[in-house]
LORODO-546600 format. One record per residue: residue in three letters; x negated, z, y of N, C-alpha, C, O in turn; residue number from 1. Coordinates in steps of 0.02 Angstrom, whole numbers, plus 50000, padded with zeros to 5 digits. Example, Ala and Ser with C-alpha at 12.3 -4.5 7.8 and 13.67 -1.06 7.14 Angstrom:
2
ALA  49340  50390  49716  49385  50390  49775  49340  50390  49835  49288  50423  49834  1
SER  49358  50354  49888  49316  50357  49947  49355  50394  50002  49330  50402  50057  2
end
This chain:
328
UNK  48845  53633  50086  48840  53591  50146  48768  53568  50155  48722  53607  50145  1
UNK  48759  53505  50173  48692  53478  50184  48661  53510  50245  48696  53526  50293  2
UNK  48595  53520  50243  48559  53546  50300  48541  53491  50350  48519  53505  50405  3
UNK  48550  53429  50330  48534  53373  50374  48582  53373  50433  48643  53380  50424  4
UNK  48555  53365  50494  48597  53367  50554  48594  53304  50596  48639  53292  50636  5
UNK  48543  53263  50588  48538  53202  50627  48518  53144  50582  48495  53153  50526  6
UNK  48529  53083  50608  48511  53025  50568  48435  53013  50567  48412  52966  50536  7
UNK  48397  53057  50601  48324  53051  50599  48297  53071  50530  48240  53056  50514  8
UNK  48338  53104  50489  48315  53126  50423  48299  53065  50380  48342  53024  50365  9
UNK  48236  53061  50359  48215  53002  50321  48248  52999  50252  48249  52946  50221  10
UNK  48275  53055  50228  48307  53055  50162  48369  53010  50162  48391  52987  50109  11
UNK  48397  52999  50221  48456  52955  50225  48439  52882  50216  48482  52842  50200  12
UNK  48376  52864  50226  48356  52794  50225  48372  52762  50157  48403  52709  50154  13
UNK  48351  52795  50103  48364  52767  50037  48438  52768  50021  48463  52724  49985  14
UNK  48474  52817  50047  48546  52818  50036  48580  52758  50068  48626  52729  50040  15
UNK  48557  52738  50127  48584  52679  50159  48570  52616  50119  48612  52572  50114  16
UNK  48510  52613  50090  48493  52555  50048  48540  52551  49988  48561  52497  49969  17
UNK  48556  52607  49959  48603  52606  49902  48671  52578  49923  48704  52544  49885  18
UNK  48691  52593  49985  48755  52567  50011  48753  52491  50018  48799  52457  49996  19
UNK  48699  52465  50048  48695  52392  50056  48683  52357  49990  48707  52301  49980  20
UNK  48646  52389  49945  48637  52360  49878  48704  52351  49843  48718  52299  49814  21
UNK  48746  52403  49846  48811  52399  49812  48853  52341  49839  48884  52304  49801  22
UNK  48854  52333  49906  48893  52279  49935  48864  52211  49917  48901  52164  49901  23
UNK  48797  52205  49918  48766  52141  49902  48777  52122  49829  48790  52063  49814  24
UNK  48772  52169  49784  48783  52155  49713  48854  52131  49701  48865  52083  49664  25
UNK  48903  52164  49733  48972  52143  49724  48984  52073  49752  49018  52032  49721  26
UNK  48956  52060  49810  48965  51994  49841  48930  51939  49802  48953  51882  49802  27
UNK  48875  51957  49769  48835  51906  49733  48875  51871  49678  48859  51814  49660  28
UNK  48926  51904  49652  48966  51874  49599  49009  51817  49625  49038  51779  49586  29
UNK  49013  51810  49692  49054  51758  49722  49013  51704  49756  49041  51660  49789  30
UNK  48947  51706  49749  48905  51656  49781  48921  51586  49754  48922  51575  49694  31
UNK  48935  51540  49800  48947  51471  49782  49016  51456  49753  49028  51400  49731  32
UNK  49061  51506  49755  49127  51496  49724  49181  51475  49773  49239  51467  49754  33
UNK  49162  51467  49837  49208  51439  49885  49262  51485  49912  49308  51462  49945  34
UNK  49257  51549  49898  49309  51596  49921  49277  51652  49962  49257  51703  49935  35
UNK  49272  51640  50027  49237  51688  50070  49274  51755  50075  49242  51807  50080  36
UNK  49341  51753  50073  49378  51816  50078  49370  51859  50016  49367  51920  50021  37
UNK  49367  51828  49958  49356  51866  49896  49287  51897  49897  49278  51955  49876  38
UNK  49237  51860  49920  49169  51886  49924  49166  51945  49972  49136  51996  49958  39
UNK  49199  51937  50030  49199  51990  50080  49236  52051  50055  49213  52108  50064  40
UNK  49293  52040  50023  49332  52096  49996  49293  52135  49944  49296  52197  49943  41
UNK  49256  52100  49901  49216  52135  49851  49161  52177  49884  49148  52233  49863  42
UNK  49130  52149  49936  49077  52186  49971  49105  52247  50007  49074  52300  50005  43
UNK  49163  52239  50039  49194  52295  50075  49209  52353  50028  49190  52410  50042  44
UNK  49242  52339  49972  49261  52392  49927  49200  52426  49895  49200  52487  49886  45
UNK  49149  52387  49879  49088  52416  49850  49053  52460  49901  49028  52514  49885  46
UNK  49051  52438  49964  49018  52477  50016  49057  52542  50029  49027  52595  50036  47
UNK  49122  52536  50031  49164  52596  50042  49151  52649  49988  49143  52708  50003  48
UNK  49150  52627  49925  49138  52674  49870  49068  52704  49874  49059  52764  49862  49
UNK  49019  52663  49892  48950  52688  49895  48942  52741  49949  48901  52787  49941  50
UNK  48978  52735  50003  48974  52785  50057  48997  52854  50034  48977  52905  50063  51
UNK  49038  52857  49982  49066  52921  49958  49012  52970  49937  49024  53031  49937  52
UNK  48952  52946  49919  48899  52991  49896  48846  53004  49949  48797  53039  49936  53
UNK  48855  52977  50010  48806  52985  50063  48823  53048  50103  48880  53058  50123  54
UNK  48774  53091  50114  48785  53157  50144  48795  53153  50220  48755  53178  50259  55
UNK  48850  53121  50239  48867  53115  50309  48942  53127  50319  48982  53122  50273  56
UNK  48959  53145  50381  49028  53143  50405  49030  53085  50453  49018  53093  50513  57
UNK  49046  53026  50427  49037  52964  50464  49102  52934  50489  49154  52940  50457  58
UNK  49097  52903  50547  49153  52866  50576  49131  52794  50589  49081  52783  50622  59
UNK  49169  52746  50564  49154  52676  50576  49174  52659  50647  49232  52663  50666  60
UNK  49125  52639  50688  49139  52619  50757  49129  52544  50766  49157  52515  50813  61
UNK  49091  52513  50723  49085  52440  50720  49105  52420  50650  49069  52432  50602  62
UNK  49164  52390  50644  49191  52377  50577  49190  52304  50558  49163  52262  50595  63
UNK  49218  52291  50501  49222  52223  50475  49260  52179  50524  49313  52198  50549  64
UNK  49233  52120  50538  49261  52076  50589  49331  52054  50574  49346  52036  50517  65
UNK  49374  52054  50624  49443  52032  50617  49450  51957  50625  49501  51928  50605  66
UNK  49399  51924  50655  49405  51852  50667  49413  51814  50601  49445  51761  50600  67
UNK  49384  51840  50547  49386  51806  50483  49451  51820  50445  49461  51792  50391  68
UNK  49494  51864  50472  49555  51883  50438  49540  51906  50367  49574  51887  50319  69
UNK  49489  51948  50361  49466  51972  50296  49478  52046  50290  49491  52079  50341  70
UNK  49473  52075  50230  49481  52147  50222  49428  52184  50261  49375  52157  50275  71
UNK  49443  52246  50279  49400  52280  50327  49378  52349  50305  49413  52382  50266  72
UNK  49321  52371  50329  49306  52441  50340  49324  52450  50414  49284  52434  50458  73
UNK  49383  52477  50428  49411  52471  50494  49382  52521  50543  49356  52574  50524  74
UNK  49385  52504  50606  49361  52548  50659  49401  52613  50658  49463  52611  50658  75
UNK  49366  52669  50657  49398  52734  50653  49401  52762  50583  49418  52821  50573  76
UNK  49386  52721  50533  49388  52746  50464  49334  52798  50452  49277  52790  50475  77
UNK  49351  52851  50418  49304  52904  50401  49273  52890  50333  49309  52874  50285  78
UNK  49207  52894  50329  49172  52882  50266  49117  52934  50257  49096  52966  50305  79
UNK  49095  52941  50195  49041  52987  50180  49064  53047  50139  49123  53061  50133  80
UNK  49015  53080  50110  49029  53137  50066  49067  53193  50101  49108  53227  50071  81
UNK  49053  53201  50166  49083  53256  50204  49137  53232  50252  49155  53268  50299  82
UNK  49163  53172  50242  49212  53144  50288  49276  53185  50292  49308  53189  50344  83
UNK  49295  53217  50236  49357  53255  50235  49346  53330  50245  49391  53365  50268  84
UNK  49287  53354  50229  49274  53426  50232  49232  53447  50292  49231  53506  50310  85
UNK  49196  53400  50322  49149  53417  50375  49083  53440  50345  49080  53463  50288  86
UNK  49030  53434  50385  48963  53452  50362  48919  53391  50359  48942  53335  50369  87
UNK  48855  53402  50345  48809  53346  50343  48800  53316  50413  48810  53350  50463  88
UNK  48780  53254  50415  48766  53220  50478  48831  53196  50510  48873  53164  50477  89
UNK  48840  53211  50574  48893  53180  50613  48867  53112  50635  48824  53108  50679  90
UNK  48892  53059  50606  48862  52993  50616  48914  52941  50637  48971  52941  50614  91
UNK  48892  52897  50681  48929  52836  50695  48900  52781  50652  48839  52778  50643  92
UNK  48942  52738  50626  48920  52687  50579  48941  52618  50603  48997  52608  50625  93
UNK  48894  52572  50599  48908  52501  50611  48898  52464  50545  48846  52472  50514  94
UNK  48946  52425  50525  48941  52391  50460  48959  52318  50465  49002  52299  50505  95
UNK  48927  52278  50426  48950  52211  50410  48937  52203  50335  48883  52182  50314  96
UNK  48987  52221  50294  48977  52221  50222  48951  52154  50195  48916  52153  50145  97
UNK  48970  52100  50228  48945  52034  50207  48936  51991  50269  48983  51958  50291  98
UNK  48877  51992  50297  48862  51948  50353  48846  51879  50325  48796  51869  50291  99
UNK  48890  51832  50340  48882  51765  50311  48931  51754  50254  48911  51736  50199  100
UNK  48996  51765  50268  49046  51754  50215  49048  51681  50194  49052  51665  50135  101
UNK  49046  51636  50244  49046  51565  50227  48982  51544  50192  48984  51504  50146  102
UNK  48926  51572  50214  48863  51558  50180  48867  51577  50106  48844  51540  50063  103
UNK  48897  51635  50092  48904  51657  50023  48949  51610  49984  48932  51590  49928  104
UNK  49005  51592  50014  49053  51547  49979  49021  51480  49963  49037  51450  49912  105
UNK  48976  51457  50007  48945  51391  49997  48877  51395  49964  48846  51344  49950  106
UNK  48853  51456  49950  48787  51463  49921  48730  51449  49970  48675  51430  49950  107
UNK  48745  51459  50034  48694  51447  50086  48647  51506  50095  48657  51558  50063  108
UNK  48595  51498  50137  48544  51550  50145  48564  51605  50194  48609  51597  50235  109
UNK  48529  51662  50188  48530  51717  50238  48592  51761  50238  48601  51800  50285  110
UNK  48635  51757  50188  48691  51805  50184  48663  51873  50163  48619  51877  50121  111
UNK  48690  51926  50193  48666  51993  50177  48718  52046  50192  48765  52034  50230  112
UNK  48710  52104  50162  48751  52163  50177  48712  52207  50225  48652  52220  50214  113
UNK  48745  52231  50278  48711  52264  50333  48746  52329  50352  48808  52332  50355  114
UNK  48706  52381  50364  48732  52446  50389  48683  52474  50440  48622  52469  50431  115
UNK  48710  52503  50493  48669  52541  50540  48702  52609  50551  48763  52615  50548  116
UNK  48661  52658  50565  48683  52727  50572  48653  52756  50636  48594  52746  50650  117
UNK  48694  52791  50675  48671  52825  50735  48704  52893  50740  48755  52905  50708  118
UNK  48674  52938  50780  48708  53000  50794  48772  52985  50832  48778  52933  50864  119
UNK  48819  53032  50829  48884  53021  50860  48877  52999  50933  48842  53031  50972  120
UNK  48910  52943  50950  48906  52916  51017  48849  52868  51029  48838  52847  51085  121
UNK  48812  52851  50976  48752  52810  50984  48763  52736  50989  48719  52700  51010  122
UNK  48823  52711  50969  48835  52639  50969  48887  52620  51022  48935  52656  51033  123
UNK  48876  52563  51054  48927  52533  51097  48987  52517  51054  48981  52485  51001  124
UNK  49046  52539  51075  49107  52524  51038  49131  52454  51058  49176  52446  51099  125
UNK  49099  52404  51028  49112  52335  51047  49174  52309  51011  49181  52316  50950  126
UNK  49220  52278  51048  49278  52247  51016  49256  52184  50979  49200  52160  50988  127
UNK  49300  52158  50938  49284  52099  50898  49296  52036  50940  49344  51999  50930  128
UNK  49251  52026  50988  49251  51967  51030  49181  51936  51026  49138  51962  50991  129
UNK  49171  51882  51062  49104  51853  51065  49059  51893  51112  49082  51928  51157  130
UNK  48994  51887  51100  48944  51916  51144  48890  51864  51156  48864  51833  51109  131
UNK  48874  51853  51220  48817  51810  51238  48754  51852  51230  48750  51908  51256  132
UNK  48704  51825  51194  48645  51865  51176  48581  51828  51191  48577  51767  51188  133
UNK  48530  51868  51207  48462  51844  51208  48418  51898  51179  48429  51957  51193  134
UNK  48369  51879  51138  48326  51928  51105  48257  51897  51094  48250  51837  51081  135
UNK  48207  51940  51098  48138  51922  51080  48108  51980  51043  48137  52034  51039  136
UNK  48049  51969  51014  48015  52021  50976  47977  52070  51020  47984  52069  51081  137
UNK  47938  52115  50990  47903  52167  51027  47838  52143  51059  47812  52089  51043  138
UNK  47813  52185  51104  47746  52173  51132  47744  52138  51199  47690  52115  51219  139
UNK  47801  52133  51233  47803  52098  51297  47829  52144  51352  47866  52192  51337  140
UNK  47812  52131  51415  47837  52173  51470  47913  52174  51471  47946  52123  51458  141
UNK  47942  52231  51487  48014  52237  51490  48042  52190  51543  48015  52184  51598  142
UNK  48096  52155  51526  48128  52111  51573  48098  52041  51577  48115  52003  51622  143
UNK  48054  52025  51530  48022  51959  51532  48072  51903  51521  48062  51847  51545  144
UNK  48126  51918  51485  48181  51870  51478  48245  51903  51502  48250  51964  51503  145
UNK  48293  51862  51521  48355  51890  51550  48412  51841  51539  48404  51781  51546  146
UNK  48471  51868  51522  48530  51826  51512  48548  51786  51574  48577  51732  51568  147
UNK  48531  51810  51632  48551  51776  51694  48503  51721  51714  48513  51688  51765  148
UNK  48450  51710  51674  48405  51654  51687  48423  51596  51640  48457  51605  51590  149
UNK  48399  51537  51657  48412  51478  51616  48369  51481  51553  48317  51515  51552  150
UNK  48388  51445  51500  48345  51442  51440  48275  51419  51457  48226  51446  51431  151
UNK  48268  51370  51502  48202  51345  51521  48160  51398  51554  48100  51404  51540  152
UNK  48191  51437  51598  48154  51491  51633  48131  51544  51583  48075  51568  51587  153
UNK  48175  51562  51537  48157  51612  51487  48101  51587  51441  48056  51625  51424  154
UNK  48105  51525  51422  48053  51497  51379  47986  51493  51414  47935  51509  51384  155
UNK  47986  51474  51477  47924  51471  51516  47893  51541  51521  47832  51549  51513  156
UNK  47934  51592  51533  47908  51659  51540  47880  51685  51474  47827  51717  51473  157
UNK  47915  51672  51419  47891  51695  51355  47828  51658  51334  47781  51688  51307  158
UNK  47825  51594  51346  47766  51554  51329  47705  51579  51367  47651  51585  51340  159
UNK  47715  51594  51431  47660  51620  51472  47635  51686  51445  47574  51698  51442  160
UNK  47682  51730  51425  47662  51795  51398  47626  51788  51332  47580  51827  51317  161
UNK  47645  51739  51292  47613  51728  51227  47547  51690  51234  47505  51691  51189  162
UNK  47539  51656  51291  47479  51615  51300  47481  51551  51260  47429  51527  51237  163
UNK  47541  51522  51253  47549  51460  51215  47594  51414  51256  47630  51437  51300  164
UNK  47593  51349  51242  47640  51304  51274  47711  51314  51247  47719  51338  51191  165
UNK  47761  51297  51287  47831  51304  51265  47843  51266  51200  47884  51287  51159  166
UNK  47806  51212  51189  47815  51172  51129  47800  51208  51065  47819  51185  51011  167
UNK  47766  51265  51069  47751  51304  51009  47802  51359  50996  47796  51397  50947  168
UNK  47853  51365  51039  47904  51416  51031  47963  51389  50991  47981  51330  50997  169
UNK  47993  51433  50950  48053  51415  50912  48111  51460  50933  48106  51521  50933  170
UNK  48166  51428  50952  48227  51463  50971  48277  51458  50915  48290  51404  50888  171
UNK  48306  51515  50897  48359  51516  50845  48426  51522  50880  48434  51563  50925  172
UNK  48474  51482  50859  48542  51487  50884  48590  51462  50831  48571  51424  50787  173
UNK  48652  51485  50835  48704  51461  50789  48719  51387  50804  48722  51367  50862  174
UNK  48728  51349  50752  48742  51277  50758  48817  51269  50773  48857  51258  50729  175
UNK  48833  51274  50838  48902  51270  50860  48907  51224  50921  48860  51216  50959  176
UNK  48965  51192  50928  48977  51149  50986  48969  51187  51051  48947  51159  51101  177
UNK  48987  51251  51052  48983  51290  51113  48911  51299  51137  48899  51319  51194  178
UNK  48863  51284  51093  48792  51292  51111  48758  51227  51129  48697  51224  51133  179
UNK  48797  51174  51140  48766  51109  51152  48723  51110  51215  48672  51076  51218  180
UNK  48744  51148  51267  48703  51151  51328  48639  51190  51317  48587  51172  51343  181
UNK  48642  51245  51277  48582  51283  51261  48534  51240  51221  48474  51238  51235  182
UNK  48560  51204  51172  48518  51161  51130  48485  51107  51172  48425  51093  51165  183
UNK  48524  51077  51217  48497  51024  51260  48443  51051  51305  48391  51019  51315  184
UNK  48455  51112  51334  48406  51141  51380  48342  51161  51345  48287  51152  51372  185
UNK  48347  51188  51284  48287  51208  51247  48246  51146  51228  48184  51148  51233  186
UNK  48279  51094  51207  48242  51033  51189  48212  51000  51251  48157  50972  51248  187
UNK  48247  51004  51307  48220  50976  51369  48157  51013  51390  48111  50984  51419  188
UNK  48155  51078  51376  48097  51119  51393  48039  51107  51344  47982  51126  51358  189
UNK  48054  51076  51287  48003  51060  51238  48001  51107  51179  47957  51100  51135  190
UNK  48047  51156  51175  48045  51205  51121  48074  51176  51056  48114  51129  51057  191
UNK  48054  51206  51001  48084  51191  50936  48149  51231  50929  48159  51281  50964  192
UNK  48192  51207  50885  48255  51243  50872  48263  51256  50798  48248  51214  50756  193
UNK  48288  51316  50782  48312  51332  50714  48387  51342  50720  48410  51393  50744  194
UNK  48425  51293  50698  48498  51296  50701  48524  51324  50636  48514  51296  50582  195
UNK  48559  51381  50641  48584  51415  50581  48660  51408  50579  48693  51411  50631  196
UNK  48690  51401  50519  48762  51391  50514  48802  51455  50526  48858  51452  50551  197
UNK  48774  51511  50509  48806  51577  50516  48752  51630  50515  48694  51615  50502  198
UNK  48772  51692  50529  48726  51748  50519  48681  51764  50577  48620  51759  50571  199
UNK  48711  51784  50635  48667  51794  50692  48634  51863  50694  48593  51875  50738  200
UNK  48651  51909  50649  48609  51969  50642  48540  51948  50619  48489  51971  50645  201
UNK  48538  51903  50570  48473  51875  50548  48437  51843  50607  48377  51854  50616  202
UNK  48473  51803  50647  48442  51767  50701  48407  51812  50751  48352  51796  50774  203
UNK  48438  51868  50767  48408  51915  50815  48350  51952  50783  48296  51956  50812  204
UNK  48360  51979  50723  48308  52018  50690  48247  51974  50675  48190  51999  50676  205
UNK  48258  51910  50662  48203  51864  50647  48152  51860  50704  48094  51846  50692  206
UNK  48174  51873  50766  48128  51871  50823  48071  51921  50816  48017  51911  50842  207
UNK  48085  51976  50781  48036  52030  50775  47997  52026  50709  47959  52072  50693  208
UNK  48006  51972  50671  47971  51964  50608  47931  51899  50608  47959  51845  50601  209
UNK  47865  51904  50617  47824  51845  50625  47831  51794  50569  47824  51734  50581  210
UNK  47845  51817  50508  47849  51770  50452  47907  51722  50457  47908  51671  50422  211
UNK  47957  51736  50499  48015  51692  50506  48000  51633  50553  48034  51582  50550  212
UNK  47950  51640  50596  47933  51587  50643  47979  51583  50703  47974  51535  50742  213
UNK  48024  51632  50713  48071  51631  50768  48043  51672  50827  48020  51728  50818  214
UNK  48045  51643  50887  48019  51677  50946  48074  51704  50991  48064  51754  51026  215
UNK  48132  51672  50991  48186  51692  51036  48253  51676  51004  48260  51626  50969  216
UNK  48302  51719  51016  48371  51705  50995  48413  51696  51058  48406  51734  51106  217
UNK  48456  51645  51058  48500  51631  51114  48570  51613  51088  48577  51585  51034  218
UNK  48621  51631  51127  48687  51605  51113  48740  51656  51099  48728  51717  51097  219
UNK  48801  51631  51090  48859  51672  51076  48865  51685  51001  48858  51640  50960  220
UNK  48878  51748  50986  48895  51768  50918  48943  51826  50922  48965  51843  50977  221
UNK  48959  51857  50867  49005  51913  50867  48975  51974  50902  48916  51988  50895  222
UNK  49017  52009  50941  48994  52069  50975  48976  52125  50924  48926  52159  50934  223
UNK  49016  52135  50871  48995  52186  50822  48927  52171  50792  48886  52216  50782  224
UNK  48914  52107  50777  48848  52088  50750  48793  52099  50802  48736  52114  50784  225
UNK  48811  52093  50866  48763  52107  50918  48740  52179  50918  48681  52193  50927  226
UNK  48787  52225  50907  48769  52296  50904  48725  52311  50843  48677  52348  50847  227
UNK  48742  52281  50786  48701  52289  50726  48630  52263  50738  48581  52295  50718  228
UNK  48625  52205  50769  48559  52177  50783  48520  52220  50831  48459  52229  50823  229
UNK  48553  52248  50882  48520  52293  50929  48493  52354  50894  48439  52379  50910  230
UNK  48531  52380  50845  48508  52438  50807  48444  52421  50769  48398  52462  50766  231
UNK  48441  52361  50740  48380  52341  50704  48321  52335  50751  48266  52359  50735  232
UNK  48331  52304  50809  48275  52297  50856  48252  52364  50883  48193  52373  50898  233
UNK  48298  52412  50890  48278  52479  50910  48227  52509  50862  48184  52548  50881  234
UNK  48233  52490  50799  48189  52517  50748  48122  52481  50745  48070  52513  50735  235
UNK  48122  52415  50753  48061  52377  50742  48030  52350  50806  47975  52322  50806  236
UNK  48065  52360  50862  48038  52338  50926  48063  52270  50946  48080  52228  50904  237
UNK  48067  52259  51011  48092  52197  51037  48135  52210  51098  48143  52267  51119  238
UNK  48162  52157  51125  48206  52161  51183  48269  52121  51168  48268  52069  51135  239
UNK  48325  52147  51194  48388  52112  51184  48435  52129  51241  48436  52186  51265  240
UNK  48474  52081  51262  48529  52092  51308  48592  52058  51280  48588  52009  51244  241
UNK  48649  52086  51299  48712  52058  51277  48766  52065  51329  48767  52115  51366  242
UNK  48810  52017  51333  48867  52021  51378  48929  51998  51340  48929  51945  51310  243
UNK  48982  52039  51342  49043  52022  51307  49077  51961  51338  49077  51953  51399  244
UNK  49105  51918  51296  49140  51858  51317  49213  51864  51298  49230  51872  51239  245
UNK  49257  51862  51347  49329  51870  51334  49364  51803  51344  49354  51770  51394  246
UNK  49406  51785  51296  49440  51721  51298  49511  51725  51325  49542  51674  51340  247
UNK  49537  51786  51332  49604  51794  51362  49610  51866  51387  49569  51908  51372  248
UNK  49663  51878  51426  49673  51944  51456  49687  51997  51403  49670  52055  51413  249
UNK  49717  51977  51347  49730  52025  51293  49666  52056  51266  49664  52115  51250  250
UNK  49614  52015  51261  49549  52041  51238  49520  52090  51289  49488  52139  51269  251
UNK  49530  52076  51353  49505  52122  51405  49541  52189  51401  49510  52241  51406  252
UNK  49606  52186  51391  49645  52248  51386  49622  52289  51326  49614  52350  51331  253
UNK  49612  52255  51270  49590  52291  51210  49521  52323  51221  49509  52379  51199  254
UNK  49477  52287  51256  49411  52313  51269  49415  52376  51313  49380  52425  51301  255
UNK  49458  52374  51363  49466  52434  51406  49492  52492  51366  49472  52549  51378  256
UNK  49536  52479  51318  49562  52533  51276  49507  52564  51233  49512  52622  51213  257
UNK  49454  52524  51219  49398  52549  51179  49343  52580  51222  49291  52600  51197  258
UNK  49357  52585  51288  49309  52618  51332  49264  52572  51372  49218  52595  51405  259
UNK  49275  52506  51369  49235  52458  51407  49263  52455  51478  49315  52424  51488  260
UNK  49230  52486  51526  49256  52490  51594  49242  52426  51633  49285  52403  51671  261
UNK  49184  52396  51624  49165  52336  51660  49158  52279  51610  49109  52276  51574  262
UNK  49207  52233  51607  49205  52179  51556  49149  52129  51567  49134  52089  51523  263
UNK  49117  52131  51626  49064  52083  51641  48995  52114  51637  48945  52082  51655  264
UNK  48991  52174  51613  48927  52210  51613  48876  52177  51565  48894  52153  51511  265
UNK  48814  52177  51586  48759  52154  51544  48728  52215  51512  48702  52259  51547  266
UNK  48729  52218  51445  48705  52277  51409  48633  52267  51386  48615  52213  51362  267
UNK  48594  52319  51393  48526  52318  51365  48530  52339  51292  48581  52362  51268  268
UNK  48474  52331  51257  48471  52350  51187  48487  52424  51178  48524  52443  51133  269
UNK  48459  52467  51222  48469  52539  51214  48539  52560  51235  48562  52614  51216  270
UNK  48574  52519  51274  48643  52535  51290  48689  52516  51232  48743  52544  51224  271
UNK  48667  52469  51191  48707  52451  51132  48693  52497  51073  48738  52509  51032  272
UNK  48632  52522  51068  48613  52566  51012  48564  52618  51040  48506  52602  51053  273
UNK  48587  52679  51049  48546  52730  51082  48531  52788  51034  48562  52795  50981  274
UNK  48483  52830  51055  48465  52888  51014  48429  52867  50950  48399  52813  50946  275
UNK  48433  52910  50899  48403  52896  50835  48447  52848  50795  48508  52858  50791  276
UNK  48416  52797  50768  48453  52744  50733  48419  52728  50667  48358  52731  50662  277
UNK  48459  52711  50617  48435  52683  50555  48470  52616  50542  48527  52606  50563  278
UNK  48435  52572  50508  48463  52506  50492  48442  52488  50421  48384  52497  50402  279
UNK  48488  52462  50382  48472  52438  50315  48509  52373  50301  48566  52364  50324  280
UNK  48478  52329  50263  48510  52266  50243  48484  52246  50174  48426  52258  50158  281
UNK  48528  52217  50134  48510  52190  50068  48531  52118  50065  48587  52100  50084  282
UNK  48486  52074  50042  48501  52003  50038  48553  51988  49984  48550  52016  49929  283
UNK  48599  51945  50001  48647  51919  49952  48622  51850  49928  48618  51837  49869  284
UNK  48605  51808  49977  48572  51744  49962  48504  51744  49998  48495  51780  50047  285
UNK  48458  51705  49974  48389  51709  49999  48381  51674  50066  48416  51626  50082  286
UNK  48333  51700  50105  48314  51671  50168  48246  51696  50188  48213  51729  50149  287
UNK  48224  51680  50249  48157  51700  50271  48147  51776  50275  48091  51800  50270  288
UNK  48201  51813  50283  48195  51885  50292  48200  51923  50226  48162  51969  50213  289
UNK  48248  51904  50184  48262  51940  50122  48276  51891  50065  48305  51838  50076  290
UNK  48255  51910  50005  48275  51872  49946  48346  51891  49926  48366  51948  49935  291
UNK  48382  51845  49898  48449  51858  49876  48451  51895  49809  48399  51903  49776  292
UNK  48510  51916  49789  48520  51948  49725  48503  51899  49669  48526  51842  49669  293
UNK  48462  51923  49622  48445  51882  49564  48477  51914  49503  48455  51966  49478  294
UNK  48529  51881  49479  48565  51907  49420  48533  51883  49356  48509  51826  49352  295
UNK  48531  51925  49307  48509  51907  49240  48552  51944  49189  48586  51991  49209  296
UNK  48552  51925  49126  48596  51958  49078  48585  52034  49077  48530  52057  49061  297
UNK  48637  52071  49093  48633  52144  49091  48606  52177  49152  48598  52238  49153  298
UNK  48590  52139  49205  48562  52171  49264  48551  52124  49322  48572  52067  49322  299
UNK  48516  52150  49372  48501  52111  49433  48443  52142  49470  48426  52200  49459  300
UNK  48413  52102  49513  48360  52125  49558  48384  52114  49630  48408  52060  49647  301
UNK  48377  52166  49672  48396  52160  49742  48335  52169  49786  48286  52201  49766  302
UNK  48338  52142  49846  48284  52147  49895  48314  52172  49961  48359  52140  49988  303
UNK  48289  52228  49986  48318  52260  50044  48265  52277  50096  48205  52280  50080  304
UNK  48288  52289  50157  48245  52314  50210  48279  52375  50240  48340  52377  50247  305
UNK  48239  52426  50257  48266  52486  50290  48218  52507  50344  48157  52505  50335  306
UNK  48245  52527  50402  48205  52543  50461  48232  52606  50493  48291  52622  50489  307
UNK  48186  52642  50527  48205  52702  50565  48174  52699  50634  48115  52684  50642  308
UNK  48215  52712  50685  48190  52710  50754  48141  52767  50768  48095  52758  50808  309
UNK  48150  52824  50736  48107  52881  50750  48035  52867  50733  47989  52886  50771  310
UNK  48023  52835  50676  47955  52823  50653  47932  52751  50664  47872  52736  50664  311
UNK  47980  52705  50674  47963  52635  50678  47942  52605  50612  47918  52549  50609  312
UNK  47953  52643  50558  47933  52619  50492  47983  52567  50466  48043  52574  50472  313
UNK  47955  52515  50436  47996  52464  50403  47976  52463  50330  47917  52453  50314  314
UNK  48023  52472  50286  48009  52470  50214  48051  52416  50181  48109  52407  50197  315
UNK  48019  52381  50134  48054  52333  50092  48063  52366  50023  48015  52395  49995  316
UNK  48122  52362  49997  48139  52396  49934  48163  52344  49884  48212  52308  49897  317
UNK  48130  52340  49827  48154  52299  49772  48188  52344  49721  48158  52390  49695  318
UNK  48251  52330  49708  48289  52370  49661  48304  52332  49597  48324  52274  49599  319
UNK  48293  52364  49541  48310  52334  49476  48369  52373  49447  48364  52433  49437  320
UNK  48424  52339  49435  48487  52371  49417  48506  52355  49345  48508  52297  49325  321
UNK  48521  52407  49308  48541  52402  49237  48616  52409  49233  48643  52464  49241  322
UNK  48652  52354  49221  48725  52356  49221  48753  52394  49160  48812  52412  49160  323
UNK  48712  52405  49109  48737  52444  49052  48745  52517  49071  48788  52552  49045  324
UNK  48702  52540  49117  48706  52609  49140  48748  52616  49203  48781  52667  49214  325
UNK  48746  52565  49245  48784  52568  49308  48810  52497  49324  48776  52458  49358  326
UNK  48869  52482  49300  48897  52415  49311  48915  52404  49384  48925  52453  49421  327
UNK  48921  52342  49405  48942  52326  49473  49014  52350  49483  49042  52342  49537  328
end
C-alpha cells in the first residue's frame, strides 16, 4: 500500500503528467481528420488506461462532457491503482481527456488533455450544464471583479488596478452568438477581444499567464470545464466566479440530485476547487499556453504543464516518447 495520503504529495505531479501525455498522444493521431468523436474516444481510453498505474483510489466527479455525445470517463467511475483494493490517495478527479474536440478535428489551436486532482470532497460536483464565468489573474484585491457587475464596470476596475487604460486590456471569450452582448459591451468600453472557437479552460488559465496577453475571461462555457479551470487558478493564483446556467427544469432537477441546493448560487474559485489541488495539461495542438504533440517517425514530443496549490509551483515538462519501446 502506498504511504501517500493526500494530493499534496509532489510525487503525484509527474504521474498526472503521464496521464495527460497518454491522452494527448492518442488524440494527436486524429488531428485534422474531421472526426471529433474518434479523437475524444481515443483520448478517453488512453487516459483511463494511464490512470491504472497512478497510486490513488480515485473517483471521477467531473467527467467527460455529455453535451458532445462522446465516450466518457463517467461521473462516479473509479480509477487508479488502488481503485478496487483501497489504499493510496483518496482523490476526487476532474477530467477533460480532450478539451477542444472540434479544434482537434479541424486542426485548430489550443486543444489539450486536462486532469485535476483534489482530496475527497474538494471539487464542486457540477452537472454538465453551462456556467457563466469571470476570471482574472493574480495580484489584485479580492472582489475587484464580480459576475453581478457589467463588463464595462469590471474592465474599469481591473484597468484602474493595473494602472492602464481599458484600451490596453484583452478579454477572452468563446466566439458564440450568446456572447454578442458581452462582445459589444467590451468593445464599447474600449477593450481588445480574443475570440476563441472552443476551449474555455485555456481561456480562464490564460488570464494568469502573462505570455498569453489575456487579462480577463468572460462568458458562458461548460460547468465541468469551469471546475477544471478553477483548480488551475487555485494553483497559480487568480480570481474566478461561476454561476450555473440551467436551460430547463430537468437540468435543475439533475443538479439537485448532485447536491446543488441553490441553482442560482454564485460560486467562488475556492468553492469550486478547495483544499489541496493538482492540475496537469498536455497540448494536443499548439497555442499560446502549450505546444502541441509533434510526431516524427518512431516517436513524438509532448509539452505539458503541471501545478500544485500547496507550493504554487508551475512546471513545464517536455516529454520525448519512443514508440518502439512504448507505442501509443
